[in-house]
C-alpha positions as protocol buffer text, in pm:
chain_id: "A"
residue {
  index: 1
  type: MET
  ca { x: -9 y: -23 z: 45 }
}
residue {
  index: 2
  type: LYS
  ca { x: 261 y: 232 z: 107 }
}
residue {
  index: 3
  type: LEU
  ca { x: 417 y: 159 z: -250 }
}
residue {
  index: 4
  type: LEU
  ca { x: 141 y: 248 z: -397 }
}
residue {
  index: 5
  type: LYS
  ca { x: 100 y: 559 z: -224 }
}
residue {
  index: 6
  type: LEU
  ca { x: 447 y: 664 z: -341 }
}
residue {
  index: 7
  type: SER
  ca { x: 410 y: 562 z: -680 }
}
residue {
  index: 8
  type: ILE
  ca { x: 68 y: 809 z: -707 }
}
residue {
  index: 9
  type: LEU
  ca { x: 257 y: 1070 z: -543 }
}
residue {
  index: 10
  type: LEU
  ca { x: 568 y: 1104 z: -784 }
}
residue {
  index: 11
  type: PHE
  ca { x: 294 y: 1027 z: -1069 }
}
residue {
  index: 12
  type: PHE
  ca { x: 136 y: 1344 z: -967 }
}
residue {
  index: 13
  type: ILE
  ca { x: 443 y: 1553 z: -887 }
}
residue {
  index: 14
  type: SER
  ca { x: 603 y: 1451 z: -1269 }
}
residue {
  index: 15
  type: THR
  ca { x: 233 y: 1546 z: -1436 }
}
residue {
  index: 16
  type: THR
  ca { x: 234 y: 1875 z: -1234 }
}
residue {
  index: 17
  type: LEU
  ca { x: 593 y: 1966 z: -1322 }
}
residue {
  index: 18
  type: THR
  ca { x: 530 y: 1839 z: -1705 }
}
residue {
  index: 19
  type: ALA
  ca { x: 237 y: 2094 z: -1711 }
}
residue {
  index: 20
  type: GLN
  ca { x: 382 y: 2405 z: -1569 }
}
residue {
  index: 21
  type: PRO
  ca { x: 528 y: 2640 z: -1839 }
}
residue {
  index: 22
  type: LEU
  ca { x: 897 y: 2640 z: -1907 }
}
residue {
  index: 23
  type: GLU
  ca { x: 1030 y: 2993 z: -1812 }
}
residue {
  index: 24
  type: GLY
  ca { x: 1321 y: 3119 z: -1650 }
}
residue {
  index: 25
  type: ARG
  ca { x: 1612 y: 3362 z: -1650 }
}
residue {
  index: 26
  type: VAL
  ca { x: 1971 y: 3325 z: -1746 }
}
residue {
  index: 27
  type: VAL
  ca { x: 2287 y: 3513 z: -1634 }
}
residue {
  index: 28
  type: TYR
  ca { x: 2564 y: 3488 z: -1923 }
}
residue {
  index: 29
  type: GLU
  ca { x: 2931 y: 3646 z: -1857 }
}
residue {
  index: 30
  type: LYS
  ca { x: 3051 y: 3782 z: -2191 }
}
residue {
  index: 31
  type: GLU
  ca { x: 3457 y: 3749 z: -2203 }
}
residue {
  index: 32
  type: SER
  ca { x: 3560 y: 3962 z: -2546 }
}
residue {
  index: 33
  type: TYR
  ca { x: 3933 y: 3898 z: -2637 }
}
residue {
  index: 34
  type: TRP
  ca { x: 4021 y: 4231 z: -2785 }
}
residue {
  index: 35
  type: THR
  ca { x: 4381 y: 4153 z: -2827 }
}
residue {
  index: 36
  type: ARG
  ca { x: 4264 y: 3846 z: -3042 }
}
residue {
  index: 37
  type: ILE
  ca { x: 4012 y: 4015 z: -3215 }
}
residue {
  index: 38
  type: TYR
  ca { x: 4234 y: 4279 z: -3355 }
}
residue {
  index: 39
  type: SER
  ca { x: 4548 y: 4044 z: -3415 }
}
residue {
  index: 40
  type: ARG
  ca { x: 4309 y: 3908 z: -3667 }
}
residue {
  index: 41
  type: LEU
  ca { x: 4242 y: 4258 z: -3856 }
}
residue {
  index: 42
  type: THR
  ca { x: 4516 y: 4287 z: -4123 }
}
residue {
  index: 43
  type: PHE
  ca { x: 4427 y: 4524 z: -4291 }
}
residue {
  index: 44
  type: LEU
  ca { x: 4468 y: 4784 z: -4006 }
}
residue {
  index: 45
  type: SER
  ca { x: 4648 y: 5117 z: -4052 }
}
residue {
  index: 46
  type: ARG
  ca { x: 4992 y: 5177 z: -3849 }
}
residue {
  index: 47
  type: GLU
  ca { x: 4781 y: 5473 z: -3714 }
}
residue {
  index: 48
  type: GLU
  ca { x: 4455 y: 5270 z: -3613 }
}
residue {
  index: 49
  type: LYS
  ca { x: 4730 y: 4975 z: -3459 }
}
residue {
  index: 50
  type: ASP
  ca { x: 4830 y: 5255 z: -3256 }
}
residue {
  index: 51
  type: ARG
  ca { x: 4529 y: 5376 z: -3146 }
}
residue {
  index: 52
  type: ILE
  ca { x: 4419 y: 5015 z: -3045 }
}
residue {
  index: 53
  type: ALA
  ca { x: 4729 y: 4938 z: -2868 }
}
residue {
  index: 54
  type: THR
  ca { x: 4682 y: 5273 z: -2650 }
}
residue {
  index: 55
  type: THR
  ca { x: 4325 y: 5195 z: -2594 }
}
residue {
  index: 56
  type: TYR
  ca { x: 4338 y: 4812 z: -2470 }
}
residue {
  index: 57
  type: LYS
  ca { x: 4733 y: 4927 z: -2340 }
}
residue {
  index: 58
  type: ASN
  ca { x: 4636 y: 4727 z: -2013 }
}
residue {
  index: 59
  type: MET
  ca { x: 4327 y: 4528 z: -2113 }
}
residue {
  index: 60
  type: GLU
  ca { x: 4370 y: 4191 z: -2314 }
}
residue {
  index: 61
  type: SER
  ca { x: 3996 y: 4100 z: -2247 }
}
residue {
  index: 62
  type: TYR
  ca { x: 3682 y: 4250 z: -2084 }
}
residue {
  index: 63
  type: LYS
  ca { x: 3404 y: 4072 z: -1906 }
}
residue {
  index: 64
  type: THR
  ca { x: 3017 y: 4221 z: -1872 }
}
residue {
  index: 65
  type: LYS
  ca { x: 2684 y: 4067 z: -1801 }
}
residue {
  index: 66
  type: MET
  ca { x: 2424 y: 3983 z: -1961 }
}
residue {
  index: 67
  type: GLU
  ca { x: 2048 y: 3875 z: -1929 }
}
residue {
  index: 68
  type: LEU
  ca { x: 1802 y: 3664 z: -2103 }
}
residue {
  index: 69
  type: PHE
  ca { x: 1430 y: 3581 z: -2002 }
}
residue {
  index: 70
  type: PHE
  ca { x: 1261 y: 3277 z: -2162 }
}
residue {
  index: 71
  type: THR
  ca { x: 957 y: 3098 z: -2223 }
}
residue {
  index: 72
  type: ASP
  ca { x: 883 y: 2825 z: -2426 }
}
residue {
  index: 73
  type: THR
  ca { x: 739 y: 3093 z: -2696 }
}
residue {
  index: 74
  type: LYS
  ca { x: 927 y: 3415 z: -2642 }
}
residue {
  index: 75
  type: SER
  ca { x: 1240 y: 3553 z: -2501 }
}
residue {
  index: 76
  type: LEU
  ca { x: 1399 y: 3875 z: -2451 }
}
residue {
  index: 77
  type: TYR
  ca { x: 1839 y: 3954 z: -2427 }
}
residue {
  index: 78
  type: THR
  ca { x: 1954 y: 4245 z: -2291 }
}
residue {
  index: 79
  type: TYR
  ca { x: 2218 y: 4427 z: -2037 }
}
residue {
  index: 80
  type: PRO
  ca { x: 2134 y: 4345 z: -1694 }
}
residue {
  index: 81
  type: GLU
  ca { x: 1937 y: 4585 z: -1456 }
}
residue {
  index: 82
  type: GLU
  ca { x: 2128 y: 4582 z: -1201 }
}
residue {
  index: 83
  type: LYS
  ca { x: 2469 y: 4651 z: -1421 }
}
residue {
  index: 84
  type: GLU
  ca { x: 2640 y: 4344 z: -1330 }
}
residue {
  index: 85
  type: ASN
  ca { x: 2946 y: 4416 z: -1586 }
}
residue {
  index: 86
  type: ASP
  ca { x: 3276 y: 4347 z: -1442 }
}
residue {
  index: 87
  type: GLY
  ca { x: 3504 y: 4602 z: -1634 }
}
residue {
  index: 88
  type: GLY
  ca { x: 3409 y: 4687 z: -2010 }
}
residue {
  index: 89
  type: TYR
  ca { x: 3147 y: 4893 z: -2087 }
}
residue {
  index: 90
  type: SER
  ca { x: 2814 y: 5031 z: -1930 }
}
residue {
  index: 91
  type: TRP
  ca { x: 2534 y: 5048 z: -2194 }
}
residue {
  index: 92
  type: SER
  ca { x: 2210 y: 5131 z: -2155 }
}
residue {
  index: 93
  type: ASN
  ca { x: 1957 y: 4865 z: -2203 }
}
residue {
  index: 94
  type: SER
  ca { x: 1702 y: 5059 z: -2437 }
}
residue {
  index: 95
  type: GLU
  ca { x: 1979 y: 5087 z: -2644 }
}
residue {
  index: 96
  type: HIS
  ca { x: 2045 y: 4651 z: -2671 }
}
residue {
  index: 97
  type: LEU
  ca { x: 1797 y: 4446 z: -2678 }
}
residue {
  index: 98
  type: MET
  ca { x: 1688 y: 4164 z: -2841 }
}
residue {
  index: 99
  type: TYR
  ca { x: 1312 y: 4020 z: -2865 }
}
residue {
  index: 100
  type: ARG
  ca { x: 1208 y: 3664 z: -3004 }
}
residue {
  index: 101
  type: ASP
  ca { x: 871 y: 3515 z: -3071 }
}
residue {
  index: 102
  type: PHE
  ca { x: 889 y: 3205 z: -3147 }
}
residue {
  index: 103
  type: GLU
  ca { x: 527 y: 3142 z: -3147 }
}
residue {
  index: 104
  type: ASN
  ca { x: 423 y: 3410 z: -3394 }
}
residue {
  index: 105
  type: GLN
  ca { x: 765 y: 3337 z: -3585 }
}
residue {
  index: 106
  type: ASN
  ca { x: 856 y: 3672 z: -3544 }
}
residue {
  index: 107
  type: ARG
  ca { x: 1161 y: 3919 z: -3366 }
}
residue {
  index: 108
  type: THR
  ca { x: 1213 y: 4259 z: -3314 }
}
residue {
  index: 109
  type: GLU
  ca { x: 1573 y: 4429 z: -3190 }
}
residue {
  index: 110
  type: MET
  ca { x: 1668 y: 4741 z: -3073 }
}
residue {
  index: 111
  type: LEU
  ca { x: 2021 y: 4817 z: -3093 }
}
residue {
  index: 112
  type: GLN
  ca { x: 2307 y: 5090 z: -3161 }
}
residue {
  index: 113
  type: LEU
  ca { x: 2533 y: 5075 z: -3472 }
}
residue {
  index: 114
  type: ILE
  ca { x: 2721 y: 5285 z: -3639 }
}
residue {
  index: 115
  type: GLY
  ca { x: 2654 y: 5605 z: -3409 }
}
residue {
  index: 116
  type: LYS
  ca { x: 2258 y: 5546 z: -3451 }
}
residue {
  index: 117
  type: VAL
  ca { x: 1987 y: 5372 z: -3348 }
}
residue {
  index: 118
  type: TYR
  ca { x: 1800 y: 5088 z: -3544 }
}
residue {
  index: 119
  type: VAL
  ca { x: 1469 y: 4907 z: -3477 }
}
residue {
  index: 120
  type: ILE
  ca { x: 1523 y: 4578 z: -3650 }
}
residue {
  index: 121
  type: GLU
  ca { x: 1160 y: 4361 z: -3767 }
}
residue {
  index: 122
  type: ASP
  ca { x: 1121 y: 4073 z: -3935 }
}
residue {
  index: 123
  type: SER
  ca { x: 1024 y: 3718 z: -3931 }
}
residue {
  index: 124
  type: LEU
  ca { x: 1225 y: 3470 z: -3741 }
}
residue {
  index: 125
  type: ASN
  ca { x: 1485 y: 3288 z: -3952 }
}
residue {
  index: 126
  type: ALA
  ca { x: 1715 y: 3065 z: -3790 }
}
residue {
  index: 127
  type: PRO
  ca { x: 2077 y: 3022 z: -3831 }
}
residue {
  index: 128
  type: THR
  ca { x: 2171 y: 2687 z: -4021 }
}
residue {
  index: 129
  type: TRP
  ca { x: 2320 y: 2475 z: -3765 }
}
residue {
  index: 130
  type: LYS
  ca { x: 2499 y: 2116 z: -3773 }
}
residue {
  index: 131
  type: VAL
  ca { x: 2478 y: 1935 z: -3445 }
}
residue {
  index: 132
  type: MET
  ca { x: 2798 y: 1796 z: -3328 }
}
residue {
  index: 133
  type: ASN
  ca { x: 2851 y: 1441 z: -3158 }
}
residue {
  index: 134
  type: GLU
  ca { x: 3008 y: 1614 z: -2863 }
}
residue {
  index: 135
  type: ILE
  ca { x: 2901 y: 1649 z: -2530 }
}
residue {
  index: 136
  type: LYS
  ca { x: 3000 y: 1894 z: -2233 }
}
residue {
  index: 137
  type: GLU
  ca { x: 2807 y: 2018 z: -1872 }
}
residue {
  index: 138
  type: ILE
  ca { x: 2762 y: 2359 z: -1833 }
}
residue {
  index: 139
  type: GLN
  ca { x: 2560 y: 2445 z: -1502 }
}
residue {
  index: 140
  type: GLY
  ca { x: 2444 y: 2120 z: -1454 }
}
residue {
  index: 141
  type: HIS
  ca { x: 2327 y: 2046 z: -1759 }
}
residue {
  index: 142
  type: ILE
  ca { x: 2452 y: 1811 z: -2013 }
}
residue {
  index: 143
  type: CYS
  ca { x: 2479 y: 2016 z: -2315 }
}
residue {
  index: 144
  type: MET
  ca { x: 2535 y: 1945 z: -2717 }
}
residue {
  index: 145
  type: LYS
  ca { x: 2806 y: 2107 z: -2980 }
}
residue {
  index: 146
  type: ALA
  ca { x: 2650 y: 2292 z: -3307 }
}
residue {
  index: 147
  type: VAL
  ca { x: 2774 y: 2483 z: -3519 }
}
residue {
  index: 148
  type: THR
  ca { x: 2740 y: 2755 z: -3775 }
}
residue {
  index: 149
  type: HIS
  ca { x: 2848 y: 3049 z: -3988 }
}
residue {
  index: 150
  type: ASN
  ca { x: 2773 y: 3391 z: -3969 }
}
residue {
  index: 151
  type: ALA
  ca { x: 2825 y: 3511 z: -4361 }
}
residue {
  index: 152
  type: ALA
  ca { x: 2802 y: 3929 z: -4298 }
}
residue {
  index: 153
  type: LYS
  ca { x: 3082 y: 3883 z: -4042 }
}
residue {
  index: 154
  type: ASP
  ca { x: 3261 y: 3609 z: -4195 }
}
residue {
  index: 155
  type: GLN
  ca { x: 3255 y: 3406 z: -3855 }
}
residue {
  index: 156
  type: GLU
  ca { x: 3258 y: 3051 z: -3704 }
}
residue {
  index: 157
  type: ILE
  ca { x: 3006 y: 3001 z: -3392 }
}
residue {
  index: 158
  type: THR
  ca { x: 2985 y: 2756 z: -3153 }
}
residue {
  index: 159
  type: ALA
  ca { x: 2708 y: 2670 z: -2963 }
}
residue {
  index: 160
  type: TRP
  ca { x: 2646 y: 2476 z: -2658 }
}
residue {
  index: 161
  type: PHE
  ca { x: 2250 y: 2412 z: -2570 }
}
residue {
  index: 162
  type: ALA
  ca { x: 2076 y: 2200 z: -2289 }
}
residue {
  index: 163
  type: SER
  ca { x: 1859 y: 1957 z: -2477 }
}
residue {
  index: 164
  type: ASP
  ca { x: 1641 y: 1909 z: -2115 }
}
residue {
  index: 165
  type: ILE
  ca { x: 1556 y: 2264 z: -2147 }
}
residue {
  index: 166
  type: PRO
  ca { x: 1353 y: 2233 z: -2493 }
}
residue {
  index: 167
  type: VAL
  ca { x: 1340 y: 2620 z: -2571 }
}
residue {
  index: 168
  type: SER
  ca { x: 1484 y: 2778 z: -2884 }
}
residue {
  index: 169
  type: ALA
  ca { x: 1647 y: 3073 z: -2717 }
}
residue {
  index: 170
  type: GLY
  ca { x: 2011 y: 3199 z: -2650 }
}
residue {
  index: 171
  type: PRO
  ca { x: 2219 y: 3470 z: -2633 }
}
residue {
  index: 172
  type: GLU
  ca { x: 2283 y: 3751 z: -2904 }
}
residue {
  index: 173
  type: GLU
  ca { x: 2139 y: 3687 z: -3255 }
}
residue {
  index: 174
  type: TYR
  ca { x: 2168 y: 3302 z: -3239 }
}
residue {
  index: 175
  type: PHE
  ca { x: 1885 y: 3092 z: -3138 }
}
residue {
  index: 176
  type: GLY
  ca { x: 1675 y: 2798 z: -3335 }
}
residue {
  index: 177
  type: LEU
  ca { x: 1821 y: 2477 z: -3143 }
}
residue {
  index: 178
  type: PRO
  ca { x: 1613 y: 2219 z: -3002 }
}
residue {
  index: 179
  type: GLY
  ca { x: 1736 y: 2356 z: -2635 }
}
residue {
  index: 180
  type: LEU
  ca { x: 1862 y: 2648 z: -2460 }
}
residue {
  index: 181
  type: ILE
  ca { x: 2220 y: 2767 z: -2516 }
}
residue {
  index: 182
  type: LEU
  ca { x: 2409 y: 2800 z: -2236 }
}
residue {
  index: 183
  type: GLU
  ca { x: 2737 y: 2894 z: -2409 }
}
residue {
  index: 184
  type: LEU
  ca { x: 2861 y: 3050 z: -2721 }
}
residue {
  index: 185
  type: ASP
  ca { x: 3183 y: 3073 z: -2882 }
}
residue {
  index: 186
  type: ILE
  ca { x: 3234 y: 3341 z: -3187 }
}
residue {
  index: 187
  type: ASN
  ca { x: 3509 y: 3292 z: -3400 }
}
residue {
  index: 188
  type: ASN
  ca { x: 3742 y: 3030 z: -3200 }
}
residue {
  index: 189
  type: GLY
  ca { x: 3775 y: 3187 z: -2886 }
}
residue {
  index: 190
  type: ASP
  ca { x: 3725 y: 3547 z: -2986 }
}
residue {
  index: 191
  type: VAL
  ca { x: 3393 y: 3620 z: -2728 }
}
residue {
  index: 192
  type: ILE
  ca { x: 3349 y: 3302 z: -2503 }
}
residue {
  index: 193
  type: ILE
  ca { x: 2972 y: 3383 z: -2357 }
}
residue {
  index: 194
  type: THR
  ca { x: 2887 y: 3132 z: -2104 }
}
residue {
  index: 195
  type: ALA
  ca { x: 2591 y: 3123 z: -1881 }
}
residue {
  index: 196
  type: VAL
  ca { x: 2686 y: 3162 z: -1516 }
}
residue {
  index: 197
  type: LYS
  ca { x: 2332 y: 3177 z: -1338 }
}
residue {
  index: 198
  type: LEU
  ca { x: 2033 y: 2968 z: -1490 }
}
residue {
  index: 199
  type: GLU
  ca { x: 1720 y: 3003 z: -1259 }
}
residue {
  index: 200
  type: LEU
  ca { x: 1387 y: 2820 z: -1384 }
}
residue {
  index: 201
  type: LYS
  ca { x: 1110 y: 3054 z: -1240 }
}
residue {
  index: 202
  type: SER
  ca { x: 798 y: 3265 z: -1392 }
}
residue {
  index: 203
  type: VAL
  ca { x: 949 y: 3578 z: -1601 }
}
residue {
  index: 204
  type: SER
  ca { x: 678 y: 3612 z: -1815 }
}
residue {
  index: 205
  type: GLU
  ca { x: 592 y: 3996 z: -1703 }
}
residue {
  index: 206
  type: LYS
  ca { x: 980 y: 4078 z: -1795 }
}
residue {
  index: 207
  type: ILE
  ca { x: 985 y: 3967 z: -2182 }
}
residue {
  index: 208
  type: LYS
  ca { x: 791 y: 4322 z: -2327 }
}
residue {
  index: 209
  type: LEU
  ca { x: 941 y: 4569 z: -2510 }
}
residue {
  index: 210
  type: PRO
  ca { x: 932 y: 4902 z: -2441 }
}
residue {
  index: 211
  type: ARG
  ca { x: 623 y: 5101 z: -2507 }
}
residue {
  index: 212
  type: LYS
  ca { x: 829 y: 5374 z: -2741 }
}
residue {
  index: 213
  type: MET
  ca { x: 1116 y: 5287 z: -2954 }
}
residue {
  index: 214
  type: LYS
  ca { x: 1296 y: 5521 z: -3102 }
}
residue {
  index: 215
  type: GLY
  ca { x: 1517 y: 5399 z: -3411 }
}
residue {
  index: 216
  type: LYS
  ca { x: 1507 y: 5381 z: -3782 }
}
residue {
  index: 217
  type: LYS
  ca { x: 1344 y: 5077 z: -3854 }
}
residue {
  index: 218
  type: ILE
  ca { x: 1514 y: 4822 z: -4094 }
}
residue {
  index: 219
  type: ASN
  ca { x: 1472 y: 4453 z: -4156 }
}
residue {
  index: 220
  type: TYR
  ca { x: 1703 y: 4177 z: -4103 }
}
residue {
  index: 221
  type: GLU
  ca { x: 1835 y: 4163 z: -4433 }
}
residue {
  index: 222
  type: GLN
  ca { x: 1848 y: 4519 z: -4464 }
}
residue {
  index: 223
  type: TYR
  ca { x: 2083 y: 4490 z: -4136 }
}
residue {
  index: 224
  type: ASN
  ca { x: 2271 y: 4232 z: -4263 }
}
residue {
  index: 225
  type: THR
  ca { x: 2378 y: 4491 z: -4538 }
}
residue {
  index: 226
  type: LEU
  ca { x: 2456 y: 4743 z: -4344 }
}
residue {
  index: 227
  type: ILE
  ca { x: 2705 y: 4525 z: -4109 }
}
residue {
  index: 228
  type: SER
  ca { x: 2871 y: 4418 z: -4447 }
}
residue {
  index: 229
  type: GLU
  ca { x: 2880 y: 4763 z: -4611 }
}
residue {
  index: 230
  type: HIS
  ca { x: 3029 y: 4916 z: -4287 }
}
residue {
  index: 231
  type: ILE
  ca { x: 3254 y: 4600 z: -4250 }
}
residue {
  index: 232
  type: SER
  ca { x: 3419 y: 4647 z: -4647 }
}
residue {
  index: 233
  type: SER
  ca { x: 3417 y: 5023 z: -4586 }
}
residue {
  index: 234
  type: SER
  ca { x: 3655 y: 5017 z: -4297 }
}
residue {
  index: 235
  type: MET
  ca { x: 3867 y: 4764 z: -4454 }
}
residue {
  index: 236
  type: LYS
  ca { x: 3920 y: 4996 z: -4775 }
}
residue {
  index: 237
  type: THR
  ca { x: 4021 y: 5261 z: -4504 }
}
residue {
  index: 238
  type: HIS
  ca { x: 4188 y: 5067 z: -4317 }
}
residue {
  index: 239
  type: ARG
  ca { x: 3997 y: 5129 z: -3989 }
}
residue {
  index: 240
  type: ASN
  ca { x: 3882 y: 4887 z: -3720 }
}
residue {
  index: 241
  type: PRO
  ca { x: 3468 y: 4817 z: -3810 }
}
residue {
  index: 242
  type: TYR
  ca { x: 3434 y: 4702 z: -3406 }
}
residue {
  index: 243
  type: TRP
  ca { x: 3467 y: 5074 z: -3290 }
}
residue {
  index: 244
  type: SER
  ca { x: 3080 y: 5104 z: -3386 }
}
residue {
  index: 245
  type: ILE
  ca { x: 2960 y: 4734 z: -3418 }
}
residue {
  index: 246
  type: PRO
  ca { x: 2914 y: 4461 z: -3181 }
}
residue {
  index: 247
  type: TYR
  ca { x: 3190 y: 4162 z: -3286 }
}
């Protein structure tokens, strides 16, 4: 009889947990290795190299915190309200936010690029991922490896996603895997974004856009064109393109 009662209790708990909506908050640590990044920019002028050397004289890399709120139908990625930055720059939340509506298949982003604020509105077009046969543990979750290529910036992207958290969300502009992305490697170690805190809790009220979003409205194709043309122009003038766009 005790065994029967225990089985019924476990079934009830399992059913209750399954019925609950999957949502939560992830705090990521984003570390950018600028010495490594700039070593790739072979087109820089001597003046630009000296400028970079002066700016990052005592800083091989810098860290900042980012925050992702997610449910099984939507997500919002931005800077933390608490400004949990460990060095580096401090930005306003309104200058960098990425909203995903997986249910209705659309995206809205507000980004500061090349001295202007842009509002990107478009349908969701996930990167083309290739899932690899590698795993590792991150924040207590077994994660699988997936790779893709960012054509606009010519970067190799590696993601580690937790299949036991079956939501398509992730940091930066990356999403579309069958599990929450807990780590992102941009261009073979130039930038590493790793989950340092993961809370499964109700966050629906946090996932909303500002009532008024001021900025030039463009779609995602125009955004990629803007990035590609800026990088191309910077290469021709021997300047660093990443003074004014995110790496």
